[in-house]
C-alpha positions as CSV (number, residue, x, y, z in Angstrom):
1,M,0.1,0.7,0.1
2,A,1.5,3.3,-0.9
3,E,2.2,6.1,2.0
4,K,-0.1,8.6,2.3
5,V,1.1,12.2,1.4
6,K,1.1,14.2,4.0
7,P,-1.5,18.1,4.2
8,I,0.4,21.2,3.2
9,K,0.0,23.5,6.5
10,L,0.0,27.3,6.2
11,T,0.4,29.7,8.8
12,D,-0.3,33.4,8.2
13,T,2.2,35.5,10.5
14,A,0.0,38.5,10.6
15,T,-3.0,36.8,11.8
16,G,-1.7,33.4,13.6
17,D,-4.1,31.6,11.4
18,V,-3.0,27.8,10.1
19,Y,-4.7,26.5,7.4
20,T,-4.7,22.8,6.7
21,L,-4.7,22.2,2.5
22,E,-5.6,18.5,1.5
23,F,-8.3,17.2,-0.4
24,N,-11.0,14.2,0.0
25,R,-13.3,13.2,-2.3
26,E,-16.4,15.5,-1.6
27,A,-13.4,18.0,-2.4
28,V,-12.5,17.0,-6.1
29,R,-16.5,16.9,-7.0
30,F,-16.9,19.9,-5.9
31,A,-13.5,20.8,-8.1
32,E,-14.4,18.3,-11.1
33,A,-18.1,20.1,-11.0
34,R,-17.0,23.5,-11.9
35,G,-14.7,22.2,-14.8
36,F,-11.5,21.8,-12.4
37,A,-9.4,18.9,-14.6
38,I,-5.6,18.0,-13.0
39,T,-4.3,17.8,-16.4
40,E,-4.4,21.6,-17.0
41,V,-2.4,22.8,-14.2
42,E,0.7,22.8,-15.8
43,K,-0.8,23.6,-19.2
44,F,-2.5,26.5,-18.4
45,P,-0.8,28.1,-15.1
46,M,-3.6,30.7,-14.1
47,T,-5.9,27.1,-12.5
48,I,-2.8,26.7,-9.9
49,Y,-5.0,29.4,-8.2
50,D,-8.4,27.0,-8.5
51,L,-5.6,24.5,-7.2
52,F,-4.8,26.1,-4.6
53,Y,-9.1,27.1,-3.5
54,Y,-9.7,23.4,-3.9
55,A,-7.6,22.8,-1.2
56,F,-8.7,24.3,1.6
57,R,-12.5,22.7,0.6
58,M,-11.7,19.9,3.1
59,H,-10.6,21.4,6.5
60,H,-12.1,24.9,5.3
61,R,-15.0,24.9,3.8
62,N,-16.1,28.7,4.6
63,V,-12.3,30.5,3.4
64,P,-13.5,32.5,0.4
65,R,-11.9,32.0,-3.4
66,E,-11.1,36.0,-3.0
67,K,-8.9,35.2,-0.1
68,T,-7.5,32.5,-0.9
69,D,-6.2,34.4,-4.5
70,K,-5.2,37.2,-1.9
71,M,-3.4,34.5,0.3
72,I,-1.2,34.3,-3.5
73,D,-0.6,37.4,-4.8
74,D,-0.8,39.3,-1.3
75,G,1.3,35.9,0.4
76,F,3.4,34.5,-1.7
77,G,3.4,37.7,-4.0
78,G,2.4,36.0,-7.2
79,I,2.8,32.5,-8.3
80,A,5.9,32.7,-8.9
81,G,6.3,33.3,-5.5
82,I,4.6,29.8,-4.2
83,P,7.5,28.2,-2.6
84,E,9.7,25.0,-4.4
85,G,7.5,21.9,-4.2
86,M,4.4,23.0,-3.1
87,L,2.3,23.5,-6.1
88,E,3.9,19.9,-6.6
89,R,2.0,18.6,-2.9
90,L,-1.5,20.0,-3.3
91,V,-0.7,17.6,-7.4
92,E,0.0,15.1,-5.6
93,L,-2.6,15.7,-2.6
94,Y,-5.3,16.2,-5.4
95,A,-4.6,12.3,-7.1
96,D,-4.3,10.9,-3.8
97,T,-7.7,10.7,-3.5
98,F,-8.2,9.3,-6.4
99,G,-6.6,6.0,-4.4
100,T,-9.5,6.0,-2.3
101,L,-12.0,4.7,-5.7
102,Y,-10.8,1.3,-5.1
103,D,-9.1,-1.5,-3.4
104,A,-7.5,-4.1,-5.2
105,N,-7.5,-6.5,-2.2
106,A,-11.0,-5.9,-1.3
107,E,-13.9,-8.1,-1.3
108,N,-17.5,-6.7,-1.8
109,P,-19.6,-9.6,-0.5
110,R,-22.9,-7.6,-0.7
111,M,-23.2,-6.6,-4.4
112,V,-23.1,-9.6,-6.8
113,V,-23.0,-8.7,-10.9
114,E,-23.9,-10.8,-13.5
115,L,-23.7,-9.7,-16.8
């Protein structure tokens, strides 16, 4: 079994607020329902704002989009100021959620399918 990707912790030094960035199925469904595709992040860098916003959904559902955009712009000085490795970790966290969709070793005794 693969090791779980560790969440990202952000601390706003001005307010002391701590945020945990991570994804679960609901957060990914929320993103996909709005047309987000993780495969587009490298191709369209502005979607990094989307990925960052959706990463708040699991633990900080009430943080508005305007605030997460401002965190990137003011807190990091824009996309170029995002620390090395953070974007890769966000993508890993997003992708890690898909591992929850199946378990190759699982047995499902309640469901029988006949075709």
